[in-house]
C-alpha positions as CSV (number, residue, x, y, z in Angstrom):
1,M,6.4,29.1,-5.0
2,E,4.4,27.5,-2.2
3,E,0.6,27.7,-2.2
4,E,-1.4,27.0,0.9
5,F,-5.1,26.8,2.0
6,A,-7.1,25.5,4.9
7,G,-9.8,22.8,4.7
8,T,-11.5,19.9,6.3
9,V,-10.7,16.3,5.8
10,V,-13.8,14.5,4.3
11,A,-14.6,10.9,3.4
12,G,-13.6,9.8,-0.1
13,D,-13.7,6.5,-1.9
14,R,-11.3,4.9,0.5
15,R,-9.3,3.6,-2.6
16,G,-6.0,5.0,-1.3
17,R,-6.4,2.9,1.9
18,V,-7.0,-0.2,-0.3
19,L,-3.9,0.5,-2.3
20,G,-1.8,1.0,0.8
21,F,-1.6,4.8,0.7
22,P,-4.5,6.2,2.7
23,T,-5.1,9.8,1.8
24,A,-6.7,12.7,3.5
25,N,-9.2,14.1,1.1
26,V,-9.2,17.9,1.9
27,E,-12.2,20.0,1.0
28,P,-10.9,23.7,0.9
29,D,-12.8,26.1,3.1
30,G,-14.0,28.2,0.1
31,P,-12.8,29.0,-3.4
32,V,-9.1,28.3,-3.8
33,A,-6.9,28.8,-6.8
34,L,-5.2,25.4,-6.9
35,P,-2.2,24.6,-8.9
36,A,-2.4,22.5,-12.1
37,D,-3.5,18.8,-11.8
38,G,-0.6,16.6,-10.7
39,V,1.4,15.4,-7.7
40,Y,3.3,17.8,-5.4
41,A,5.6,17.6,-2.4
42,G,4.2,19.5,0.5
43,R,3.3,19.6,4.1
44,V,-0.1,19.2,6.0
45,E,-0.5,20.9,9.4
46,L,-2.9,19.3,11.7
47,A,-5.2,20.8,14.3
48,D,-2.8,19.7,17.1
49,G,0.0,21.9,15.5
50,S,2.0,19.0,14.1
51,S,3.3,19.3,10.6
52,H,3.7,16.3,8.3
53,V,5.5,15.9,4.9
54,A,3.0,14.8,2.3
55,A,2.6,13.7,-1.3
56,I,-0.3,15.8,-2.5
57,S,-2.4,14.9,-5.5
58,I,-4.6,17.4,-7.2
59,G,-6.9,16.4,-9.9
60,R,-9.8,14.2,-11.1
61,R,-8.2,10.7,-10.6
62,P,-8.2,9.8,-14.4
63,T,-7.3,6.1,-13.7
64,Y,-10.8,5.6,-12.2
65,Y,-12.8,8.5,-13.6
66,H,-12.6,9.1,-17.3
67,D,-15.1,12.0,-17.3
68,E,-13.6,15.6,-17.6
69,D,-16.6,16.6,-15.4
70,A,-15.4,14.4,-12.5
71,A,-14.8,16.2,-9.2
72,R,-11.4,17.9,-8.8
73,L,-10.0,16.7,-5.5
74,V,-7.1,17.4,-3.2
75,E,-5.7,14.2,-1.6
76,A,-2.8,14.2,0.7
77,Y,-0.8,11.1,1.7
78,L,1.0,12.0,4.9
79,L,4.3,10.2,5.0
80,D,4.9,7.9,8.0
81,F,1.5,8.9,9.6
82,D,-1.1,6.6,11.0
83,G,-4.2,8.1,12.4
84,D,-7.9,9.2,11.8
85,L,-8.1,12.7,10.2
86,Y,-11.9,12.6,9.3
87,G,-13.5,15.9,10.2
88,Q,-10.3,17.6,11.1
89,R,-9.5,21.1,9.8
90,V,-6.0,21.1,8.4
91,R,-3.7,23.5,6.5
92,V,-2.2,22.2,3.2
93,H,1.1,23.7,1.9
94,V,1.6,22.7,-1.8
95,G,5.2,22.9,-2.7
96,E,7.3,21.6,-5.7
97,A,5.7,19.7,-8.5
98,V,6.6,16.0,-8.7
99,R,4.8,15.1,-11.9
100,G,1.7,15.9,-14.0
101,Q,-1.6,13.9,-13.7
102,L,-1.4,10.5,-15.4
103,R,-3.9,7.7,-16.2
104,F,-2.7,4.2,-15.3
105,T,-3.8,0.9,-16.8
106,S,-3.8,-1.1,-13.5
107,D,-3.8,-0.7,-9.7
108,D,-0.3,-2.3,-9.8
109,E,1.0,0.3,-12.2
110,L,-0.5,3.1,-10.0
111,V,0.9,1.7,-6.8
112,A,4.4,1.5,-8.4
113,R,4.2,5.1,-9.5
114,I,3.0,6.2,-6.0
115,R,6.0,4.5,-4.5
116,D,8.2,6.5,-6.8
117,D,6.3,9.7,-6.0
118,V,6.7,9.1,-2.3
119,D,10.5,8.6,-2.8
120,A,10.6,11.8,-4.8
121,V,8.7,13.7,-2.0
122,R,11.1,12.3,0.6
123,S,14.0,13.5,-1.4
124,L,12.6,17.0,-2.1
125,M,11.5,17.6,1.5
126,G,14.5,16.0,3.1
127,A,12.3,13.5,5.0
128,G,14.6,10.4,4.8
129,S,13.2,6.9,4.4
130,A,10.8,5.1,6.7
131,D,12.3,2.1,8.5
């Protein structure tokens, strides 16, 4: 079952960019019933009408924030996309679950798992591989 909501891309920690997977941090337009914390296959529709396959992480980033009171975020990595989305209003379509939220012991371990997540999203969404 797909869930969707609209929101605005806001600045985050920019950690995804450092790790090689820049994400759009989407702040929902109001109260939204988000699915459980984890990584999902989905799509992000941009203001220009284009739609992009995305690996969507929902949660508190337990690798970096160990406090249960940490902010719950929606971060979307748009596959094969390069551009500035700050301030844009987008629509996020959250689809099939890839995995639950995990805590990693190092950035290298996290990056390896993100690569696997992106491969899983490509497979689930029929997106093929980037060349």
